[in-house]
Every structure is written in structure tokens, then in C-alpha cells.
C-alpha positions in Angstrom: -4.4 -39.8 -36.5 -8.2 -39.0 -35.3 -10.6 -37.5 -37.2 -10.6 -34.4 -35.6 -7.5 -33.7 -35.6 -7.0 -30.6 -36.3 -4.3 -27.4 -36.5 -6.4 -25.3 -34.6 -5.4 -24.7 -31.1 -7.4 -26.4 -28.2 -9.9 -24.6 -26.9 -8.8 -23.7 -24.1 -6.0 -22.1 -25.4 -7.9 -20.2 -28.1 -10.1 -18.4 -24.5 -7.4 -17.8 -22.7 -5.5 -16.3 -25.2 -9.3 -13.9 -25.8 -8.5 -13.4 -21.9 -5.2 -12.0 -22.1 -6.1 -9.9 -24.8 -9.4 -8.2 -23.3 -6.7 -8.0 -20.1 -4.7 -6.3 -22.1 -7.6 -3.8 -23.9 -8.8 -2.9 -20.0 -5.5 -1.9 -18.5 -4.4 0.2 -21.5 -7.4 2.0 -21.2 -7.2 2.6 -17.3 -3.0 3.5 -18.5 -5.1 6.0 -20.2 -7.2 7.6 -17.7 -4.4 7.5 -15.0 -2.1 9.1 -16.7 -2.3 12.3 -15.1 -2.0 11.0 -12.1 1.2 10.1 -11.8 3.8 10.3 -9.3 0.7 11.5 -7.1 1.6 9.1 -4.7 4.8 9.3 -4.4 3.9 12.7 -3.7 1.4 11.8 -0.7 3.8 9.5 0.7 6.6 12.1 0.9 3.4 14.6 2.5 3.1 11.5 5.0 6.6 11.0 6.2 7.1 14.8 6.5 3.7 14.5 8.4 4.9 11.9 10.7 8.5 13.1 10.9 7.2 16.3 12.1 4.8 14.5 15.3 7.5 12.7 16.1 9.5 15.7 16.7 7.0 17.2 18.6 6.0 14.2 20.7 10.0 13.9 21.1 10.1 17.9 22.8 7.4 17.3 25.2 8.8 14.3 26.8 11.6 15.8 27.3 10.1 17.6 29.9 10.3 16.9 33.7 7.0 17.2 34.2 5.9 14.6 31.3 8.7 12.3 32.3 7.4 12.5 35.9 3.7 11.4 35.0 4.7 8.4 33.0 7.1 6.8 35.7 4.4 7.2 38.1 2.1 5.8 34.9 4.4 3.0 34.7 5.4 2.5 38.3 1.3 2.2 39.0 1.1 -0.6 36.6 3.9 -3.1 37.4 3.1 -2.5 41.1 0.4 -5.5 42.4 -1.9 -4.0 45.1 
């Protein structure tokens, strides 16, 4: 065995453990600060989804009209016509 042989972990492993410990402490602090906002993201997604569904319904109603259908048909026909 070498003279430097000890039972202490190599330097890299000791430092990595300290970093993990610090990361855990930081994560714990962040979790405590955000505890009051649990479910906020889910509620925001629900509101955004309901707004999108409402907007889609409104578009369906508008696009079913004969006038709008004629405008869109003319637009597509003009776009595909080679002048």
C-alpha cells in the first residue's frame, strides 16, 4: 500500500457530496417558498384551455356563415390561380 492510502473518500467524491447537500438545501428552500402556489400552474392551464375552447367555438360559428365561406373560397381560388 502507498503512504497516501487513507480511508477518506477521494477529493472528487467529497466535493460532489457537498454539492448535492447544498443543492438539496436550496431545493428545500425553493419548495417552502412556493408551497403557497401549489396548483397555480394547473389552474392557469385550465383557464387557458377554456379560453381556447371558447375561441374555437366562436370561430366555428363564424366560419359556418355563407358569406365567410365565400370569402375564404375566393381567397383560396385566387391564391391557387397562376396569373
